[in-house]
N, C-alpha and C positions, 0 to 999 in steps of 0.2 A: 391737817392730817387726814381729814375725812376724804378730801379729793385724792390724796395719794392712794388710799385704800380702793377707791372707785377705779382709778387708773390701773391699779394692779389687777383688780377683778376683771376689768375690760381686757387687759392683756392676756390673762389666763383664758378667758372665754374665747378670745380670738385664736389663740394657739390651739385650743381644744377643737373649735369649729374647723380650722384649717386641717388639722390631723384627721378629723372625721371625713372631710371632703376628699382628702388625698387617699385615704383607705377605700372609700367608696369608688373613687375613680380607678384605683388599681384593681379592685375586684371586678368592676364592670369591664375593664380592658382585658383582663385575663379570661373572663368568662366568654366574652364576645370575640375573642381572638382565636377560638378554636372551632372546629367543625367535626361533627360525628359522621364518619364515612359510612357508606352503606354496609360496610363490613363490620361495623361496630367499634371501630378504632377512632379515638379522639386524636385529631391532628391539627396543627396550625392551619388557619384558613388559606394561607398562601403556599402551603406545601402539598404536594401530591405524592401518592405512594409510588408511582412509576419513576419519580426522580431518583430513586435509589438504584436504578438499573444501569446508569451510565449510558444513556441513549445519545444518539447524535443530536446536534442542535435542531435540525429540521424535524426529527421525530419528536423531540421534546416539545417544540412549538406546536406541532399538529395535535399531540395528545392533550396539551393544555387547552387548546382551542375547542376540543370536544368535551373535556372534563368540566370546564366552567359552566356551560349551559346544562350539562348533565347534573351537576350539583344543585343547580337552581331547581330543576324538575324534581329531584329527589327531596329537596327541602319542602317543596310545595306539597308533595305526597305526605311527608311527615306531618306537616301542619294539618292536612286533611284528616289524617289518622288521629291526631291529638284532638281535633274538634269532635270527631265521632266518638272517641273515648269519653270526652266530657259529657256528650249526650247520653252515652251508655250509663255513666254514673248517675246522671240526673234521673234516668229511668229506674235505676235500681234503688234510688233514694225515696221513691214514691211510697206512700203508705200501702198501696195495693199495686205492686209492680206488675206491669203488663208483660207476661212472659213471651208473647209473640213479638212485641216490639223490641224486647231485649234480644231475642234470637235474631231478629232482622238486623239490629245494630251490630251484633257480633259477626254476622255474615257479611255485612258491609265492610267492617274493619278487616276481616279476613280477605275479602275481595281486593281491597286496596293494597294490603300487604302482599298479596299475590302479584299485583301489578308491579309493585316495587321490585320483587324478586325477578320478574320477567324483564323489567327495564335494566336491572343490574346485569343480568346474564347477557342480554343483547349488547349492552355497552362493553362488557368484557370481551365478548366474541368479536365485536367491531374493532376494538383496540388490538386484540390478538392478531387479527388478520393483516394488520399493517406492519407486523414485526417479523424478523427473521426467525428461523427455527430455534436457535439458541436463546434468542430474546423471548420467544414465546414461552419456553420452559421457565426461564427466570421470572417472567411476568406472572405466570400462573402459580409458581412456587411462592412468590412474594404475596400474592393475594391469599393463598391458602394459609400461609403463616400469619398474616394479619387477621384472618378470620378466626384462627384458633386462639389468638391473643385477645380478640375483641369479644369473645363470648360473654354473655350477660352473667353477672354474679348470681349464683344459685342455679344456673342453667349449665350443666356440664357440657363441654364441647364434645362433639362426636369423636374428634381426634383423640380425646383423652381415653376413650374406650378401646383404642387399637393396641 
């Protein structure tokens, strides 16, 4: 009878461990299967905002070919900003915070954020230039709508004040 109890405990433990493993895998998959666009909208990694426009196949292919490296550059800048923010918090945690170093860190973060804004604007204009007049309007409307939906919690969108 003692061996039966051990077998039952082993079975319960195995089921528990498998369920934890499955839950962890699911969370990892869903978390890593999305991308935060420069517009602040979370979307699946393999989906692009411009796919909602009904473009011709050649236009779709060309826009995908420029969007993928663009995403990589933006992600690199986001990682750079995250590292600078970590450094900023390290500076603020010091017993005697160095205000000049903090100001420099904030200025550096702002500079990189400005670079991201410039990159996004240049990318949008580059993509817009390859589209027809009607497509350009739809493209910019789509981006504007995504931006208003993607505003950060607690930060009211400029569009809400209109």
